[in-house]
C-alpha positions in Angstrom: -21.0 82.2 -91.8 -24.4 81.8 -93.6 -25.1 81.2 -97.2 -28.4 81.9 -99.0 -29.3 79.4 -101.7 -32.0 80.3 -104.2 -33.9 77.1 -104.9 -37.3 78.2 -106.0 -37.2 77.9 -109.8 -39.3 75.6 -111.9 -36.4 73.9 -113.6 -38.0 74.1 -117.1 -34.7 73.2 -118.8 -34.6 70.0 -116.8 -38.3 69.2 -117.5 -37.8 65.5 -117.9 -36.4 65.3 -114.4 -38.5 68.0 -112.7 -41.9 66.6 -113.4 -41.9 64.6 -110.2 -39.4 66.5 -108.0 -38.0 70.1 -107.8 -34.7 71.0 -109.5 -32.6 71.1 -106.3 -33.5 67.5 -105.7 -32.5 66.2 -109.1 -29.7 63.7 -108.5 -26.2 63.9 -109.9 -23.9 61.1 -109.0 -26.6 59.6 -106.6 -27.0 62.8 -104.6 -29.3 65.8 -105.0 -28.0 69.0 -106.6 -28.7 70.9 -103.4 -26.4 68.5 -101.5 -23.5 69.2 -103.9 -24.0 73.0 -103.5 -24.1 72.8 -99.7 -21.0 70.5 -99.7 -19.1 72.9 -101.9 -19.8 75.8 -99.7 -19.1 73.8 -96.5 -15.6 73.1 -97.8 -15.1 76.9 -97.9 -16.2 77.5 -94.3 -19.9 78.2 -94.8 -21.8 76.0 -92.4 -25.2 77.6 -92.0 -27.7 77.7 -94.9 -30.9 79.6 -95.7 -32.6 77.9 -98.6 -35.2 80.1 -100.4 -37.8 77.6 -101.5 -40.6 78.1 -104.1 -41.8 75.4 -106.5 -42.4 72.2 -104.6 -40.8 73.6 -101.5 -42.5 71.1 -99.3 -40.7 68.2 -101.2 -37.4 69.8 -100.4 -38.2 70.2 -96.7 -38.8 66.5 -96.3 
């Protein structure tokens, strides 16, 4: 099953962290927020992801 993850926001409420990287790549516990989201969904059987990128999307692709 596929999951769509919206990851294109500016992250203005996390402005201290998002000046150099996009919100989905801000680390919590040593791993990016996006990793935590994907891991949570994977535990529930979702194993394919479509990540809708916007702000600094090329940073996330790397």
